[in-house]
N, C-alpha and C positions, 0 to 999 in steps of 0.2 A: 865945946866941940875938940874929942882931942883927933892932932892930927896920925896918929898911930893908926895903923889899919888891923882893923875889923879881924879879930880869929875868927876862921868858919870853921866847926865844926863837919867831922867826916860824913861824906853819902852813908844812910844806909847799906846796906849787902839789897843791892836789886839783883842777883843772879841768881838764877833760881833751875833746881834740877832738869837735865837734857834725858829723856827716855822713858821708861817704865820703871816701878819700883818693882825688883825682881830678889831681891835681899833684905830683910829689916830682923835685928838681933840687935840686944842690948853686950855692953863691953864693960866685963866682968870682973873682978878681981886676980884671978889668976891669969887673968891675960897681960898683965902687968908688968912694966921694963921694972927696974932698981930707983929711976925716977916718978916710978907714978903714970908712968904716961901706957898707954896701949901699944904692946910691940904693933909695929910698922906689916911683923910677916901677918899676927893674923886680920889684920886691914885689909893684905894684900890676900890673902886666905877664902877672906869671902867673896872680894869681890874675884876670882877667879872661879868661884862656885856659881855668883850672879852668870859671869861671861859663859857658863856650862851649859847655866838653865834656857840662858838666851838662844845658844847653838845649838841644846836638842829639840829647843821648840821649832825652830829656824832650820834645822837638818834634818827635819822628823826621824829622833835619831841618834847613833850614840857619837860624840865630839871629844877631841882630846886636844888640850893646850899645849900649842908648838912656840910661842912666844908673845912676849906683851914690850914696850916699846918704853919709854924711860916715867918713873913714877918720881914725881916729887909731893912730898909732904908740905903740906899747906900748910894747916893747921895739927896740934896733933888731937887726938881722941880720947877721953875721959872714963874714968869708971863711972859707970850707970848712963854713959851718955846711949840714947838706942843709933845706930847706924845703919845708914838707910843706904841701899847703893841698885841707881836705876842703869841700866843698860842700854843702846841702842844698838840693832844691828847696822851694821855699813857694807863696804865691799862685800859681794858674796862672787868668790869663781868657782873652779868646777869644782873642789871638791873642801877650800877652803874660805874662811870668810874672815870679817874683823869685827868688831865688837868695840863699841867705845861705852864705856865702865866710868860707872862716877861717883863715890863715896863722899855721903853728905852724916852729921853728924847734928844729930836732935840734943841739943843740951839737955841733964838732965834738970829735970822740975822748973822746962820752959818751954816752950814753945820755938826758942832760937833755932835758928837750922844753919850748920857751914857747913860749904865745901870741905873736906880735907885734904881727897887726893882725885884725880884720875889719869885711866890708860886706856889703849889701846890693846888689847886682845887678841891673837888670829889664833881661831881653831880650824882642826883638819873633823869633816865628817870622816868615819869609818864603817868600816864592817864588822862583823860581827868576827869574825878573824884576824883584827886591829888592823887593816886595809884599808885605804884611804879609798870611797865611797865617793859620786857624786852628789851632790845638793841637788836635792827636786828645785824645779821652779816652784816659785812665790806661789802659792792659790791665791 
């Protein structure tokens, strides 16, 4: 028996996506940077679209993105990965709301799923003239 400490294998990824699956799309070669990874801006765009879908559902009408908190890219997205974007409506004010958005990659030809980034987006409900309007109470 050795006195050396046993090496521990890393714990499996146990975190699960939070929220509703709102957008699901495949990362294509045209979306890559010079390193062969998917552009962060492409991922951000998918997250903004998902947040907008959730915002329209909650506000029962048009919304616009006005802000997002800091984003940290945890892992790269590769060509062929399926990007799954999850949303949860957080705080709702009179005309604005915060929507928590998580992006997860389901790796190409596997069932391995990894979180790639997350952010909180702020949306404002607007009327047909583009002015802020009240968000109706939740039904």
